[in-house]
C-alpha positions as CSV (number, residue, x, y, z in Angstrom):
1,X,15.4,18.5,-24.4
2,X,17.7,15.7,-25.6
3,X,18.4,14.5,-22.1
4,X,14.7,14.2,-21.4
5,X,14.4,11.9,-24.3
6,X,17.1,9.5,-23.1
7,X,19.8,10.9,-25.3
8,X,23.3,11.2,-23.9
9,X,26.7,12.2,-25.2
10,X,28.3,9.4,-23.2
11,X,27.7,5.7,-23.1
12,X,26.6,4.8,-19.6
13,X,27.2,1.0,-19.5
14,X,26.8,-0.4,-16.0
15,X,25.8,-3.9,-17.0
16,X,26.7,-6.4,-14.3
17,X,28.8,-3.8,-12.4
18,X,29.0,-3.8,-8.6
19,X,27.9,-0.4,-7.5
20,X,26.7,-1.5,-4.1
21,X,26.4,1.6,-1.8
22,X,27.6,3.9,-4.6
23,X,27.2,7.7,-4.2
24,X,25.2,8.7,-7.3
25,X,23.3,11.7,-5.8
26,X,22.0,14.1,-8.5
27,X,23.5,12.1,-11.5
28,X,21.8,11.9,-14.8
29,X,21.6,8.3,-16.0
30,X,19.6,8.8,-19.2
31,X,19.8,5.8,-21.5
32,X,22.0,3.9,-19.0
33,X,22.5,0.2,-19.5
34,X,22.0,-1.2,-16.0
35,X,20.9,-4.8,-16.5
36,X,22.3,-7.2,-14.0
37,X,24.1,-4.5,-12.0
38,X,24.1,-4.2,-8.3
39,X,22.9,-0.8,-7.0
40,X,21.9,-2.1,-3.6
41,X,22.0,0.6,-0.9
42,X,23.2,3.2,-3.4
43,X,22.4,6.8,-2.7
44,X,20.5,7.8,-5.9
45,X,18.7,10.9,-4.4
46,X,17.6,13.3,-7.2
47,X,18.8,10.9,-9.9
48,X,17.3,11.4,-13.4
49,X,16.8,8.1,-15.3
50,X,15.1,8.4,-18.6
51,X,14.9,5.4,-20.9
52,X,17.3,3.4,-18.7
53,X,17.5,-0.3,-19.2
54,X,17.7,-2.0,-15.7
55,X,16.3,-5.4,-16.4
56,X,17.3,-7.8,-13.6
57,X,19.2,-5.1,-11.7
58,X,19.4,-5.1,-7.9
59,X,18.4,-1.8,-6.2
60,X,17.5,-3.3,-2.9
61,X,17.6,-0.6,-0.2
62,X,18.6,2.1,-2.6
63,X,17.5,5.7,-2.0
64,X,15.7,7.1,-5.0
65,X,14.1,9.9,-3.1
66,X,13.2,13.0,-5.3
67,X,14.3,11.1,-8.4
68,X,12.8,11.3,-11.9
69,X,12.2,7.9,-13.3
70,X,10.8,8.0,-16.9
71,X,10.5,5.0,-19.2
72,X,12.8,2.8,-17.1
73,X,12.8,-1.0,-17.7
74,X,12.7,-2.4,-14.2
75,X,11.5,-5.8,-15.5
76,X,12.5,-8.6,-13.0
77,X,14.5,-6.0,-11.0
78,X,15.0,-6.3,-7.2
79,X,13.4,-3.1,-5.8
80,X,12.9,-4.4,-2.3
81,X,12.9,-1.6,0.3
82,X,13.7,1.1,-2.3
83,X,12.8,4.7,-1.1
84,X,10.7,6.3,-3.9
85,X,9.6,9.1,-1.6
86,X,8.7,12.2,-3.7
87,X,9.8,10.6,-6.9
88,X,8.3,11.3,-10.3
89,X,7.4,7.9,-11.9
90,X,6.2,7.5,-15.5
91,X,6.2,4.8,-18.1
92,X,8.0,2.1,-16.0
93,X,8.0,-1.6,-16.9
94,X,7.3,-3.2,-13.5
95,X,6.8,-6.8,-14.8
96,X,8.3,-9.3,-12.5
97,X,9.8,-6.5,-10.3
98,X,10.0,-7.2,-6.6
99,X,8.7,-4.0,-4.8
100,X,8.4,-5.6,-1.3
101,X,8.7,-2.9,1.4
102,X,9.3,-0.2,-1.2
103,X,8.2,3.3,0.0
104,X,6.1,5.5,-2.3
105,X,5.2,8.4,0.1
106,X,4.3,11.5,-1.9
107,X,5.5,10.0,-5.2
108,X,3.9,11.4,-8.3
109,X,3.0,8.2,-10.2
110,X,1.3,8.1,-13.6
111,X,-2.1,6.6,-13.8
112,X,-0.9,3.6,-15.9
113,X,2.0,3.0,-13.5
114,X,-0.5,2.9,-10.6
115,X,-2.5,0.3,-12.5
116,X,0.6,-1.8,-13.2
117,X,1.9,-1.5,-9.6
118,X,-1.4,-2.4,-8.1
119,X,-1.5,-5.8,-9.9
120,X,2.1,-6.5,-8.8
121,X,1.7,-9.2,-6.1
122,X,4.8,-7.9,-4.2
123,X,3.1,-4.5,-3.5
124,X,1.6,-5.0,-0.1
125,X,0.4,-3.2,3.0
126,X,0.9,0.5,3.4
127,X,2.7,0.7,0.0
128,X,-0.6,-0.1,-1.8
129,X,-2.3,3.0,-0.1
130,X,0.8,5.1,-0.9
131,X,0.6,4.2,-4.6
132,X,-3.2,4.7,-4.7
133,X,-4.5,1.2,-5.2
134,X,-8.3,1.0,-4.6
135,X,-8.2,-2.3,-2.7
């Protein structure tokens, strides 16, 4: 239960780290500090991020398929081309995030996250239908 609430017995401080292309499959990154870090093209399949702080982080082209993303601060993050296929997405701060070409097929997205994503000007084309935007 503690992990689901963002508690961790280890400090996960990735601030401004270069983790480009990192192999993070199946890792638990609860309460991780990720601001300014580069996770571009990282394999983050089945990652669990709860209460992670990823403001301004770069996830361009990362694979977050089958991941659990709960209360993550993606404010001003680069999420271009991120694979969110079959991810569980709840309580995310999408403000200023770039989700251009992100893939949301079969993602389970909370109603509030759908609302917030649909007003994001970088969510375009097929991604709008995948998320469930009305127009």
